[in-house]
N, C-alpha and C positions, 0 to 999 in steps of 0.2 A: 610433512605438513604442507598444506596449500597456503598460499599467501596472496593477499590482494595488494598490500603495501607495507612498508616498514623499512627499517635500517638495520645494519649489522655493524658491529665494532669489536675490536679486541682491546680489552682493558690493559692497563700497565702491568698487571700481574699475569698476563697471558690468557685470561679467561675470555672466550669468544661469546658475545652476547648478540642474539638475533631478536630484534623486536619486530613483531608482525601483527597484523590484523588478519586473522584467518581462522580456519577451523580444521580439525582433523577428521571430520566426518563429511559425508557427501551432502550436497545441497538437497534439502528436502524438508520433510515434516516429521514430527514426533508426537504421538498421542499417548497421554497418560491420564488415567482417571477421568476420561471423557473430555479432556482439554487438548486441543491441537496446538502445538508450537511450531512456528515456521522458522527456518534458518536458511541462510545462504547469502552470497555476496550481492545478489540483485537488490536486496533490500536497501543497502547503503546507496546504490545508484538512484533509487527512488527518492531519497531524502532531498535531493536537489530540486525535484519538482514540488514536493510537499512544502518546502521552505518558501516557495514562491507565492503561496496562497495570500499572505498579507498584502503583497504588492499588486496582486492581480485583481482584487475585488474589495469593495467596501462591505460586501455581504459576508457575514460569518456563517459557517455551516457546521451543524452538529450531525455526526454519523452514529446511528444506533439501530439495533444492538450490534456491538462489534466486540467479540466474534458473533456471527449470525449462523442460523441453520438454513433457512429458506428465503427469508425476506429481510431486506436492509432498507433503512429509511435515512433520508438526508433532509434535515430541517434547516430552513433558511431564516436569517434574521430580518430579511426584507422580502417583499413579494418579487417573484420572478414570473412575469406573465408570458414570456416567450417559451417556445419549445426548448427543453433542456436535452442536449446530446449527452448520452451516457456511454462511456467506453470503458471496458474492463479488460485489463491485460494480465497475463499469467506471469510467473516468476522469471520467465525467459524473455518477457517483453512482447509476447505475441498477443495481438488483439483477439480475444475469445468471445466477446459479447458486445453488441452495440444496439442501441435503440434511442429514439427521441420520444420524450414524454413531457406532459405538462405537470407542474406541481399543483397539488390540491391543498389549499389552506397552508401554503408555505412548506409543505412536506412532499417530497418525491419518494415514492415507494417502488422498489425494484424487487422482482421475484427472481431468485437465482438458485432454484433447487437442483439444477443439473450440474452445477459446479462441484468438482472434487474438493475435499478438505485441503486447503492450501492458503497461502497469502496471495492477494491480488492488489494491483494498483488500479484505482478508479479515477477517471478524468470526467468531470462534469463541465459542460460549457454551454453558454447562451450568449446573446449579445451583451457585452459589458460584464460578463461573469465567466471566470474559469476557476476550477477548484480541483485539487488532487488530494487523494487520501489513500491510505492502505487499509484493506479490509481482510479479515480472516474468516474463512468459511469452515464451519464444523459440521460433522455428520450428525 
């Protein structure tokens, strides 16, 4: 078994207990009935970025549809008039897509048909705005 964290102890009756957060399969994706599920340790590392959203901006962001096939939208609770930098990272943390766009009527639309089915981390940023989210690409 692979392990990211956890503890081990021996109980008074001699039973060895190993507590772990991990998985017995490789990092990757699983597709069943047309739905792709992502798994892997990288996801838990992303949570520290995603948890920062409330502290980083007073603008709330809705991501839809998620999972997506080709196009994903980010809808903002307030107008963002500056260019928005879009950065998409793969499960290994590599930057695989980057562009800067303007939102139209508080919605930023990104076309990502070239991505493989997987989980990705997205970072959106503009002046006085930073947002992280996880997206899931389906074929």
